[in-house]
DOZADO-491624 format. One line per 3 residues: number of its first residue (from 0); their letters; for each residue x negated, y negated, z of N, C-alpha, C. Coordinates in Angstrom, 1 decimal. Each point is the difference from the previous one (the first is absolute). Example, Ala and Ser with C-alpha at 12.3 -4.5 7.8 and 13.67 -1.06 7.14 Angstrom:
0 = AS = -13.2,5.7,7.8,0.9,-1.2,0.0,-0.9,-1.2,0.0; 0.4,-1.1,-0.7,-0.9,-1.1,0.0,0.8,-1.1,0.8
//
This chain:
0 = XXX = -104.1,-27.8,131.6,0.4,0.7,-1.2,-0.8,-0.4,-1.2; -0.7,1.0,-0.6,-0.7,-0.3,-1.2,0.8,0.6,-1.2; 0.6,-0.8,-0.8,0.8,0.4,-1.1,-0.9,0.0,-1.3
3 = XXX = -0.4,1.2,-0.4,-0.8,0.1,-1.2,0.7,0.9,-1.0; -0.2,-0.4,-1.3,0.7,0.6,-1.1,-0.1,1.6,0.1; -1.3,0.4,0.0,-0.2,1.5,-0.1,0.6,0.8,1.1
6 = XXX = 0.0,-0.5,1.2,0.5,0.7,1.2,1.6,0.1,0.0; 0.6,-1.0,-0.6,1.5,-0.1,0.1,0.7,0.1,-1.4; -0.7,0.4,-1.0,0.6,0.0,-1.3,1.2,0.9,-0.1
9 = XXX = 1.1,-0.5,-0.6,1.2,0.7,-0.1,0.9,0.0,1.2; -0.3,-0.7,1.0,0.9,0.0,1.2,1.2,-0.9,-0.2; 0.9,-0.1,1.0,1.2,-0.7,-0.3,-0.2,-1.5,-0.3
12 = XXX = -1.1,-0.6,0.5,-0.2,-1.4,-0.3,-0.5,-0.1,-1.5; -0.8,0.9,-0.4,-0.4,0.0,-1.5,1.2,0.1,-0.9; 0.9,1.0,0.4,1.2,0.2,-0.8,0.8,-1.3,-0.1
15 = XXX = 0.3,-0.6,1.1,0.8,-1.3,0.0,-0.7,-1.0,-0.8; -1.3,-0.3,0.2,-0.7,-1.0,-0.7,0.0,0.3,-1.5; -0.3,1.2,-0.4,-0.1,0.3,-1.4,1.3,0.0,-0.8
18 = XXX = 1.0,0.5,0.7,1.3,-0.1,-0.7,0.4,-1.5,-0.2; -0.3,-0.8,1.0,0.3,-1.5,-0.2,-0.9,-0.6,-1.1; -1.2,0.5,0.0,-1.0,-0.5,-1.1,0.5,0.3,-1.4
21 = XXX = 0.5,1.3,-0.1,0.5,0.4,-1.3,1.3,-0.9,-0.4; 0.8,-0.2,1.0,1.2,-0.8,-0.3,-0.3,-1.4,-0.4; -1.0,-0.6,0.6,-0.4,-1.4,-0.3,-0.6,0.0,-1.4
24 = XXX = -0.9,1.0,-0.3,-0.6,0.0,-1.4,1.0,0.3,-1.1; 1.0,0.8,0.3,1.0,0.3,-1.0,0.8,-1.3,-0.3; 0.3,-0.8,1.1,0.7,-1.2,-0.3,-0.9,-1.0,-0.8
27 = XXX = -1.3,-0.1,0.3,-0.8,-0.9,-0.7,-0.3,0.4,-1.4; 0.1,1.2,-0.3,-0.3,0.5,-1.4,1.2,0.0,-0.9; 1.1,-0.5,0.5,1.2,-0.1,-0.8,-0.2,-1.0,-1.1
30 = XXX = -0.7,-1.1,0.3,-0.4,-1.0,-1.0,-1.2,0.4,-0.7; -0.1,-0.3,-1.3,-1.1,0.4,-0.9,-1.3,-0.7,0.3; 0.0,-1.2,0.6,-1.2,-0.7,0.2,-1.0,0.8,0.9
33 = XXX = -1.3,-0.1,-0.2,-1.0,0.8,0.7,-0.1,-0.4,1.5; -0.4,0.9,0.8,-0.2,-0.1,1.4,-1.5,0.1,0.4; -0.3,-0.6,1.2,-1.3,0.2,0.6,0.3,0.6,1.4
36 = XXX = -0.7,1.1,0.3,0.2,0.7,1.3,-1.3,-0.1,0.7; 0.0,-0.5,1.3,-1.1,-0.1,0.8,0.2,0.8,1.3; -0.8,1.0,0.2,0.1,0.9,1.2,-1.3,-0.3,0.9
39 = XXX = 0.2,-0.6,1.1,-1.1,-0.5,0.8,-0.7,1.0,0.8; 0.6,1.1,0.4,-0.6,1.1,0.8,0.4,1.3,-0.7; -0.6,0.3,-1.1,0.5,1.0,-0.9,-0.3,1.4,0.5
42 = XXX = -1.1,0.3,0.7,-0.3,1.3,0.4,-0.6,0.8,-1.2; 0.0,1.3,0.0,-0.6,0.8,-1.0,1.0,0.4,-1.1; 1.3,-0.3,0.2,1.0,0.2,-1.1,0.7,1.4,0.0
45 = XXX = -0.6,1.0,0.6,0.5,1.3,0.0,-0.5,0.8,1.2; 0.8,0.7,0.7,-0.3,0.7,1.3,0.4,1.4,0.0; -0.9,0.9,0.5,0.4,1.4,0.2,0.8,0.1,1.3
48 = XXX = 1.2,0.6,0.0,0.8,0.0,1.2,0.5,1.4,0.4; -0.5,1.0,-0.7,0.4,1.4,0.3,-0.3,0.3,1.4; 0.9,0.4,0.8,-0.2,0.3,1.4,0.2,-1.2,0.9
51 = XXX = 0.3,-1.1,-0.5,0.2,-1.2,0.9,1.3,0.0,0.6; 0.0,-0.1,1.4,1.3,-0.1,0.7,0.7,-1.3,-0.3; -0.7,-1.1,-0.2,0.7,-1.2,-0.2,0.7,0.0,-1.4
54 = XXX = -0.6,0.6,-1.0,0.6,0.1,-1.3,1.2,1.0,0.1; -0.1,1.0,0.8,1.1,0.9,0.1,1.2,-0.6,0.6; -0.2,-1.0,0.9,1.2,-0.8,0.5,0.3,-1.2,-0.8
57 = XXX = -0.7,-0.2,-1.1,0.3,-1.1,-0.9,0.4,0.4,-1.4; -0.9,0.0,-0.9,0.3,0.3,-1.4,0.5,1.4,-0.2; -0.6,1.0,0.7,0.5,1.4,-0.2,1.4,0.1,0.5
60 = XXX = 0.4,-0.6,1.0,1.4,0.0,0.5,0.9,-0.6,-1.0; -0.4,-1.1,-0.6,0.8,-0.7,-1.0,0.2,0.9,-1.2; -1.0,0.8,-0.4,0.1,0.8,-1.2,0.9,1.2,0.3
63 = XXX = 0.1,0.4,1.3,0.8,1.2,0.4,1.4,-0.4,0.2; 0.3,-1.2,0.5,1.3,-0.5,0.4,0.3,-1.3,-0.7; 0.5,0.1,-1.2,0.3,-1.3,-0.7,1.0,-0.9,0.7
66 = XXX = -0.3,-1.3,0.1,0.9,-0.9,0.6,1.3,0.0,-0.8; 1.1,-0.4,0.7,1.3,0.0,-0.6,0.2,-1.3,-0.8; -0.9,-0.3,-0.9,0.1,-1.2,-0.8,-0.7,0.2,-1.4
69 = XXX = 0.6,-0.5,-1.0,-0.7,0.1,-1.3,-0.4,-1.5,-0.4; -1.3,-0.1,-0.2,-0.5,-1.3,-0.3,-1.2,0.1,-0.9; -0.1,-0.8,-1.0,-1.2,0.2,-1.0,-1.3,-0.1,0.7
72 = XXX = -0.2,-0.9,1.0,-1.3,-0.1,0.7,-0.4,1.3,0.7; 1.0,0.6,0.6,-0.3,1.3,0.7,-0.3,1.1,-1.0; 0.7,0.0,-1.1,-0.2,1.0,-1.0,-1.4,-0.1,-0.6
75 = XXX = -0.4,-1.3,-0.2,-1.4,-0.2,-0.6,-1.1,0.3,1.0; 0.2,-0.3,1.3,-0.9,0.3,1.0,-0.2,1.5,0.1; 1.1,0.8,0.0,-0.1,1.4,0.1,-0.6,0.6,-1.2
78 = XXX = 0.2,-0.6,-1.2,-0.6,0.5,-1.2,-1.5,-0.2,0.0; -0.5,-1.1,0.6,-1.4,-0.2,0.1,-0.7,1.0,0.9; 0.7,0.4,1.1,-0.5,1.0,0.9,-0.1,1.3,-0.7
81 = XXX = 1.0,0.4,-0.7,0.1,1.3,-0.7,-1.1,0.1,-1.2; -0.2,-1.1,-0.7,-1.0,-0.1,-1.0,-1.4,0.2,0.5; -0.2,-0.5,1.2,-1.3,0.2,0.7,-0.2,1.4,0.5
84 = XXX = 1.1,0.7,0.2,-0.1,1.4,0.6,0.7,1.0,-0.9; -0.5,0.3,-1.2,0.6,0.9,-0.9,0.1,1.4,0.6; 1.0,0.7,-0.3,0.2,1.3,0.6,0.9,0.0,1.3
87 = XXX = 0.3,-1.2,0.5,0.8,-0.1,1.1,-0.6,0.1,1.4; -1.3,0.3,0.1,-0.7,0.1,1.3,-0.5,-1.4,0.3; 0.3,-0.5,1.2,-0.3,-1.4,0.4,-1.5,0.1,0.5
90 = XXX = -0.9,-0.5,-0.8,-1.4,0.0,0.4,-0.6,-1.5,0.2; 0.6,-0.9,-0.8,-0.6,-1.3,-0.1,1.1,-1.1,0.1; -0.4,-1.2,0.4,0.9,-1.1,0.2,-0.6,-1.2,-0.7
93 = XXX = 0.7,-0.8,-0.7,-0.5,-1.2,-0.7,-0.1,-1.2,0.9; -1.1,-0.7,0.0,-0.1,-1.3,0.6,0.7,-1.0,-0.8; 0.1,-1.2,0.5,0.7,-1.1,-0.7,-0.6,-0.3,-1.3
96 = XXX = -1.3,0.1,-0.3,-0.5,-0.3,-1.3,0.5,1.0,-1.0; 0.1,1.3,0.3,0.6,1.0,-0.9,1.4,-0.4,-0.4; 0.8,-0.3,1.0,1.4,-0.4,-0.2,0.1,-1.2,-0.9
99 = XXX = -0.8,-1.0,0.3,0.0,-1.3,-0.7,-0.4,0.3,-1.5; -1.0,0.8,-0.2,-0.4,0.3,-1.4,1.1,0.8,-0.7; 0.7,0.8,0.7,1.1,0.8,-0.7,1.1,-0.9,-0.4
102 = XXX = 0.2,-1.1,0.6,1.1,-0.9,-0.3,-0.4,-1.1,-1.0; -1.3,-0.2,-0.1,-0.5,-1.1,-0.9,0.2,0.4,-1.4; 0.1,-1.0,-0.9,0.2,0.2,-1.4,-1.3,-0.3,-0.7
105 = XXX = -0.1,0.2,-1.3,-1.2,-0.2,-0.8,-0.6,-1.4,0.1; 0.9,-1.0,0.1,-0.5,-1.4,0.0,-0.2,-0.5,1.4; 0.2,0.7,1.1,-0.2,-0.4,1.3,-1.4,0.1,0.4
108 = XXX = -0.4,-0.6,1.2,-1.4,0.0,0.4,0.0,0.1,1.5; -1.0,0.7,0.6,-0.1,0.2,1.4,-1.4,-0.2,0.5; -0.1,-0.5,1.3,-1.3,0.0,0.7,0.3,0.8,1.3
111 = XXX = -0.8,1.0,0.2,0.1,0.8,1.2,-1.3,-0.2,0.8; 0.2,-0.5,1.2,-1.1,-0.4,0.9,-0.2,1.0,1.2; -1.2,0.4,0.2,-0.3,0.9,1.1,-1.4,-0.3,0.5
114 = XXX = -0.2,-0.3,1.3,-1.2,-0.4,0.5,-1.0,1.2,0.3; 0.6,1.2,0.4,-0.8,1.2,0.4,-0.6,0.6,-1.3; -1.3,0.1,0.0,-0.7,0.4,-1.3,0.5,1.4,-0.5
117 = XXX = 0.1,1.0,0.9,0.4,1.3,-0.5,1.4,0.0,-0.6; 1.0,-0.8,0.6,1.3,0.0,-0.5,0.1,-0.8,-1.3; -0.8,-1.1,0.0,-0.1,-0.8,-1.3,-0.6,0.9,-1.1
120 = XXX = -1.0,0.8,0.3,-0.5,0.9,-1.0,1.0,1.0,-0.5; 0.8,0.6,0.9,1.0,0.9,-0.4,1.1,-0.7,-0.8; 0.3,-1.2,0.3,1.0,-0.7,-0.8,-0.5,-0.3,-1.4
123 = XXX = -1.3,-0.4,-0.1,-0.5,-0.2,-1.4,0.0,1.3,-0.8; -0.3,1.1,0.6,0.0,1.2,-0.7,1.4,0.4,-0.4; 1.0,-0.3,0.8,1.4,0.4,-0.3,0.5,-0.8,-1.2
126 = XXX = -0.4,-1.3,-0.1,0.5,-0.8,-1.1,-1.0,-0.4,-1.1; -1.0,0.8,0.0,-1.0,-0.2,-1.1,0.7,0.1,-1.4; -0.3,-0.8,-0.9,0.5,0.0,-1.3,1.4,-0.7,-0.1
129 = XXX = 0.6,-0.5,1.1,1.2,-0.7,-0.1,-0.3,-1.5,0.0; 0.1,-0.5,-1.2,-0.3,-1.4,-0.3,0.9,-1.0,0.8; 1.1,0.4,0.4,0.9,-0.9,0.7,-0.4,-0.3,1.4
132 = XXX = -0.9,0.8,0.6,-0.3,0.0,1.4,-1.5,-0.3,0.3; -0.2,-1.0,0.9,-1.3,-0.3,0.5,-0.1,0.4,1.5; -1.0,0.7,0.3,-0.3,0.4,1.4,-1.0,-0.9,0.6
135 = XXX = 0.2,-0.6,1.2,-0.9,-1.0,0.6,-0.4,0.5,1.4; -1.2,0.2,0.2,-0.6,0.4,1.3,-0.2,-1.3,0.8; 1.1,-0.5,0.5,-0.1,-1.3,0.7,1.1,-0.1,1.0
138 = XXX = -0.1,-1.0,0.9,1.0,-0.3,1.0,1.3,-0.5,-0.6; 1.1,0.7,0.3,1.3,-0.3,-0.6,0.5,-1.3,0.3; -0.2,-0.5,1.2,0.4,-1.3,0.4,-0.7,-1.1,-0.8
141 = XXX = -1.3,0.2,-0.2,-0.7,-1.0,-0.8,0.4,0.0,-1.5; 0.4,1.2,-0.5,0.5,0.2,-1.3,1.3,-0.8,-0.3; 0.8,-0.2,1.0,1.2,-0.8,-0.2,-0.3,-1.4,-0.4
144 = XXX = -1.0,-0.6,0.5,-0.4,-1.3,-0.4,-0.7,-0.1,-1.3; -0.8,1.1,-0.3,-0.8,0.0,-1.2,0.7,0.4,-1.3; 1.0,0.9,0.2,0.7,0.6,-1.2,1.4,-0.6,-0.3
147 = XXX = 0.5,-0.8,0.9,1.3,-0.6,-0.2,-0.1,-1.5,-0.1; 0.9,-0.6,-0.8,1.1,0.6,-0.8,-0.6,0.6,-1.3; 0.7,1.0,-0.5,-0.5,0.7,-1.2,0.5,-0.7,-1.2
150 = XXX = -0.7,0.3,-1.1,0.4,-0.5,-1.3,1.4,0.4,-0.4; 0.4,1.2,0.4,1.4,0.5,-0.3,1.1,-0.7,0.6; -0.3,-0.8,1.1,1.0,-0.8,0.7,0.9,1.0,0.9
153 = XXX = 0.6,1.0,-0.6,0.9,0.9,0.7,-0.8,1.2,0.6; 0.5,0.6,1.1,-0.6,1.2,0.5,0.3,0.2,1.5; -0.8,0.9,0.6,0.2,0.4,1.4,-1.3,0.2,0.7
156 = XXX = -0.1,-0.4,1.2,-1.2,0.3,0.9,0.5,0.9,1.1; -0.8,1.1,0.3,0.3,0.8,1.1,-1.2,-0.2,1.0; 0.4,-0.4,1.2,-1.0,-0.1,1.1,0.3,1.1,1.0
159 = XXX = -1.0,0.9,0.2,0.3,1.2,0.8,-1.3,0.3,0.8; -0.4,-0.8,0.9,-1.2,0.3,0.8,0.1,1.1,1.0; -1.1,0.5,0.5,0.1,1.2,0.9,0.4,-0.3,1.4
162 = XXX = 0.1,-1.3,0.4,0.5,-0.3,1.4,-0.9,0.7,1.0; -1.3,0.0,-0.1,-0.8,0.6,1.0,-0.1,-1.0,1.2; 0.1,-1.3,-0.2,0.1,-0.9,1.1,1.4,-0.7,-0.2
165 = XXX = 1.0,0.5,0.6,1.4,-0.3,-0.3,0.2,-1.5,0.0; -0.3,-0.7,1.1,0.3,-1.4,0.1,-0.7,-0.8,-1.0; -1.3,0.3,-0.2,-0.8,-0.7,-1.0,0.6,0.2,-1.4
168 = XXX = 0.3,1.2,-0.3,0.6,0.3,-1.4,1.3,-0.7,-0.2; 0.9,0.0,1.1,1.2,-0.7,-0.2,-0.2,-1.5,-0.3; -1.0,-0.6,0.7,-0.3,-1.4,-0.2,-0.5,-0.2,-1.5
171 = XXX = -0.9,0.9,-0.4,-0.6,-0.1,-1.4,1.1,0.2,-1.0; 0.9,0.9,0.2,1.1,0.2,-0.9,0.9,-1.2,-0.1; 0.3,-0.6,1.2,0.8,-1.2,0.0,-0.6,-1.1,-0.9
174 = XXX = -1.3,-0.3,0.3,-0.7,-1.0,-0.7,-0.1,0.3,-1.5; -0.2,1.3,-0.3,-0.1,0.4,-1.4,1.3,-0.3,-0.8; 1.1,0.4,0.7,1.4,-0.2,-0.7,0.2,-1.5,-0.2
177 = XXX = -0.3,-0.8,1.0,0.3,-1.5,-0.1,-0.9,-0.6,-1.2; -1.3,0.4,0.1,-0.9,-0.6,-1.0,0.3,0.5,-1.4; 0.4,1.3,-0.2,0.3,0.5,-1.3,1.3,-0.6,-0.6
180 = XXX = 1.0,-0.1,0.9,1.2,-0.7,-0.5,-0.2,-1.4,-0.5; -1.0,-0.7,0.7,-0.3,-1.4,-0.5,-0.8,0.1,-1.3; -0.9,0.9,-0.1,-0.8,0.1,-1.2,0.7,0.5,-1.2
183 = XXX = 1.0,1.0,0.2,0.7,0.6,-1.1,1.4,0.1,0.4; 0.7,-1.1,-0.1,1.4,-0.1,0.4,1.0,0.9,-0.7; -0.3,0.3,-1.3,0.9,0.9,-0.7,-0.3,1.5,0.2
186 = XXX = -1.1,0.3,0.7,-0.3,1.4,0.2,0.7,0.7,1.1; 0.2,1.3,-0.1,0.6,0.8,1.0,-1.1,0.5,0.9; 0.1,-0.2,1.3,-1.1,0.4,0.9,0.7,0.9,1.1
189 = XXX = -0.5,1.2,0.1,0.5,1.0,0.9,-1.1,0.4,1.0; 0.3,-0.1,1.3,-0.9,0.4,1.0,0.6,1.1,0.9; -0.8,1.1,0.1,0.4,1.1,0.9,-0.5,-0.2,1.4
192 = XXX = 0.8,0.4,1.0,-0.5,-0.1,1.4,0.6,1.2,0.8; -0.8,0.5,1.0,0.4,1.0,0.9,0.9,-0.5,1.1; 0.9,0.8,0.4,0.8,-0.4,1.2,-0.3,1.0,1.1
195 = XXX = -0.8,-0.5,0.9,-0.4,0.7,1.2,0.8,-0.6,1.2; 0.1,-1.3,-0.1,0.9,-0.8,1.0,0.8,-1.0,-0.8; 1.3,0.1,0.2,0.9,-0.9,-0.7,-0.3,-1.5,0.1
198 = XXX = -0.5,-0.4,1.2,-0.3,-1.4,0.2,-1.1,-0.5,-0.9; -1.0,0.9,-0.3,-1.1,-0.5,-0.8,0.5,-0.3,-1.4; 0.8,0.9,-0.6,0.6,-0.3,-1.3,0.9,-1.3,0.0
201 = XXX = 0.7,-0.2,1.1,0.9,-1.2,0.1,-0.9,-1.2,0.0; -1.2,0.0,0.6,-0.9,-1.1,0.0,-0.5,-0.3,-1.4; -0.2,1.0,-0.8,-0.4,-0.2,-1.4,1.1,-0.7,-0.7
204 = XXX = 1.2,0.4,0.1,1.1,-0.6,-0.7,0.2,-1.5,0.4; -0.2,-0.3,1.3,0.2,-1.3,0.5,-1.1,-0.9,-0.5; -1.2,0.5,-0.1,-1.1,-0.8,-0.5,0.2,-0.4,-1.5
207 = XXX = 0.5,0.9,-0.7,0.3,-0.2,-1.5,1.1,-1.0,-0.1; 1.1,0.1,0.8,1.1,-0.9,-0.1,-0.5,-1.4,0.4; -0.8,-0.1,1.1,-0.5,-1.3,0.4,-1.0,-0.6,-1.0
210 = XXX = -0.6,0.8,-0.8,-0.9,-0.5,-1.0,0.7,-0.6,-1.2; 1.3,0.2,-0.1,0.8,-0.7,-1.0,0.2,0.8,-1.3; -0.3,1.3,0.1,0.2,0.8,-1.2,1.5,0.1,-0.4
213 = XXX = 0.3,-0.2,-1.2,1.4,-0.3,-0.4,0.8,1.3,-0.2; -0.6,1.0,-0.5,0.7,1.3,-0.4,-0.7,1.1,0.7; 0.6,0.6,1.0,-0.6,1.1,0.8,1.0,1.1,0.2
216 = XXX = -0.4,1.2,-0.5,0.8,1.2,0.2,-0.7,1.0,0.9; 0.6,0.5,1.0,-0.6,1.0,0.9,0.8,1.3,-0.2; -0.8,1.1,0.0,0.6,1.3,-0.1,-0.8,0.9,0.9
219 = XXX = 0.7,0.7,1.0,-0.7,0.9,0.9,0.7,1.3,0.2; -0.8,1.0,0.2,0.5,1.4,0.3,-0.8,0.5,1.2; 0.7,0.3,1.0,-0.6,0.6,1.2,0.6,1.4,0.3
222 = XXX = -0.9,1.0,0.3,0.4,1.3,0.3,0.0,0.3,1.5; -0.4,-1.0,0.8,0.1,0.0,1.5,0.5,-1.3,0.4; 0.4,-0.2,1.2,0.3,-1.3,0.6,-1.2,-0.9,-0.1
225 = XXX = 0.2,-1.3,-0.2,-1.1,-0.9,-0.3,-1.1,0.1,1.0; 0.3,0.2,1.3,-1.1,-0.1,1.0,-0.2,1.3,0.7; 0.2,1.1,-0.7,-0.3,1.3,0.5,-1.5,0.2,0.0
228 = XXX = -0.5,1.1,0.6,-1.4,0.3,0.1,-0.4,0.9,-1.0; 0.7,0.1,-1.1,-0.3,1.0,-1.1,-1.2,-0.4,-0.8; -0.4,-1.3,0.1,-1.2,-0.5,-0.8,0.6,-0.8,-1.1
231 = XXX = 0.2,0.5,-1.2,0.6,-0.7,-1.1,1.5,0.3,0.1; 0.8,-1.0,0.4,1.4,0.2,0.1,0.7,-0.3,-1.3; -0.6,-0.8,-0.8,0.7,-0.4,-1.2,-1.0,-0.9,-0.8
234 = XXX = 0.6,-0.5,-1.1,-0.8,-1.0,-0.8,0.9,-0.9,-0.7; -0.5,-1.0,-0.6,0.8,-1.0,-0.7,-0.8,-0.6,-1.1; 0.7,-0.7,-0.9,-0.6,-0.8,-1.0,0.7,-1.4,0.1
237 = XXX = -0.8,-1.0,-0.2,0.6,-1.3,-0.1,-0.4,-0.5,-1.4; 1.0,-0.5,-0.8,-0.1,-0.4,-1.4,0.2,-1.5,-0.1; -1.0,-0.7,-0.6,0.2,-1.4,-0.3,0.4,0.0,-1.5
240 = XXX = 1.1,-0.8,-0.2,0.5,-0.2,-1.4,0.5,1.4,-0.5; 0.9,0.7,0.6,0.4,1.3,-0.4,0.6,0.0,-1.4; -0.2,1.1,-0.8,0.6,0.0,-1.3,1.6,0.1,0.1
243 = XXX = 0.6,-0.4,-1.1,1.4,0.0,-0.1,0.5,1.4,0.3; 1.0,0.1,0.9,0.7,1.2,0.3,-0.9,1.0,0.8; -1.2,-0.4,0.4,-0.8,0.9,0.8,0.6,0.2,1.4
246 = XXX = 0.6,-1.0,0.6,0.7,0.2,1.3,1.1,1.1,-0.1; 0.8,-0.1,-1.1,1.0,1.0,-0.2,-0.5,1.4,-0.1; -1.2,0.1,-0.7,-0.6,1.3,-0.2,-0.4,0.6,1.4
249 = XXX = -0.6,-0.9,0.8,-0.4,0.5,1.3,1.2,0.4,0.9; 1.1,-0.8,-0.1,1.2,0.4,0.8,0.5,1.3,-0.4; -0.1,0.4,-1.2,0.4,1.3,-0.5,-0.9,1.1,0.4
252 = XXX = -1.3,-0.3,0.0,-1.0,1.0,0.1,-0.4,0.4,1.5; -0.1,-1.0,0.8,-0.6,0.2,1.3,0.8,0.9,1.0; 1.3,-0.3,0.1,0.8,0.8,0.9,0.0,1.5,-0.4
255 = XXX = 0.2,0.4,-1.3,-0.2,1.4,-0.3,-1.4,0.6,0.3; -1.0,-0.8,-0.3,-1.4,0.5,0.3,-0.1,0.2,1.5; 0.5,-0.9,0.8,0.0,0.1,1.5,0.7,1.3,0.4
258 = XXX = 1.1,0.3,-0.6,0.8,1.2,0.4,-0.9,1.3,-0.2; -0.9,0.0,-1.0,-0.8,1.1,-0.3,-1.3,0.0,0.9; -0.6,-1.1,0.2,-1.3,-0.1,0.6,0.0,-0.1,1.5
261 = XXX = 1.1,-0.4,0.6,0.1,-0.1,1.5,0.7,1.2,0.6; -0.7,0.6,0.9,0.6,1.2,0.7,1.1,-0.5,0.9; 1.2,0.7,-0.2,1.1,-0.3,0.9,0.5,-1.4,-0.1
264 = XXX = -0.3,-0.7,-1.1,0.5,-1.4,-0.2,-0.6,-1.0,0.8; -1.2,0.3,0.7,-0.7,-1.0,0.8,-0.4,-1.2,-0.8; -0.3,-1.1,0.7,-0.5,-1.2,-0.7,1.1,-0.8,-0.7
267 = XXX = -0.4,-0.6,-1.1,1.0,-1.0,-0.7,-0.6,-0.4,-1.3; 0.9,-0.7,-0.7,-0.5,-0.7,-1.2,0.5,-1.5,0.1; -0.7,-0.9,-0.7,0.4,-1.4,0.0,-0.4,-0.5,-1.3
270 = XXX = 0.9,-0.7,-0.7,-0.2,-0.8,-1.2,0.6,-1.3,0.2; -0.8,-1.1,0.0,0.5,-1.3,0.3,-0.8,-1.1,-0.8; 0.7,-1.0,-0.5,-0.6,-1.2,-0.5,-0.2,-0.9,1.2
273 = XXX = -1.2,-0.3,0.4,-0.3,-0.8,1.2,-0.3,-1.4,-0.4; -0.2,-0.3,-1.2,-0.1,-1.4,-0.5,0.4,-0.1,-1.4; 0.7,-1.1,-0.4,0.5,-0.1,-1.3,1.4,0.5,-0.1
276 = X = 0.6,-0.1,-1.2,1.4,0.4,-0.2,0.1,1.5,0.0
//
């Protein structure tokens, strides 16, 4: 499975990840002190999705069938989608940099990293003139060591690799989470991962627990059984040092999202603190 931003933009996994990202940023921006945002695998920031079947089963379905929950993070996420698509016709989907920029305030700062030259160029064009944002054509894993800890002290890092080599990427994500938590203990670190086989995700969790990370929150949404042959059965995020009340946000948000995104109620959701209080 090659999970690339442009091919899968707006699918159920993007919806899950981005609603959670909005919730985390909304919690972090409650305090007035400035934030630093680091996106290690930023992509191009905006994607054309008109005619995409994956988006039709993801963000388009969410716009058509609102979940049975009212939550500020969901409302903000949907507002971002609508602002990007004036007139009501769903043509484009925001990548994580677009969403992060929408939640950032005047005094916040971001570094968006993208190794692919074409996507890095598109990202620079998208945020030209925005003094808050620096676009780096560099390896995102390397940037974790080079750019952290930030002067702002507070902030969030999103690690969202393409998982072209699944086992290798899971190992690199594990190592990155452990190293980043040690380098920036007060930072929030969120890593996205695909669920193609439930046992693979479970190994990621076990490695992180064994590494001694103190505060670990896992949130998963699957639209197929964990080990079905559908390809991408679900996805999850693991958060190191989650923001205050972020777990409660996810407990309110994920089950209603699942009810909309999963045909016939297949799959599952899971929100669990696997290390720490």
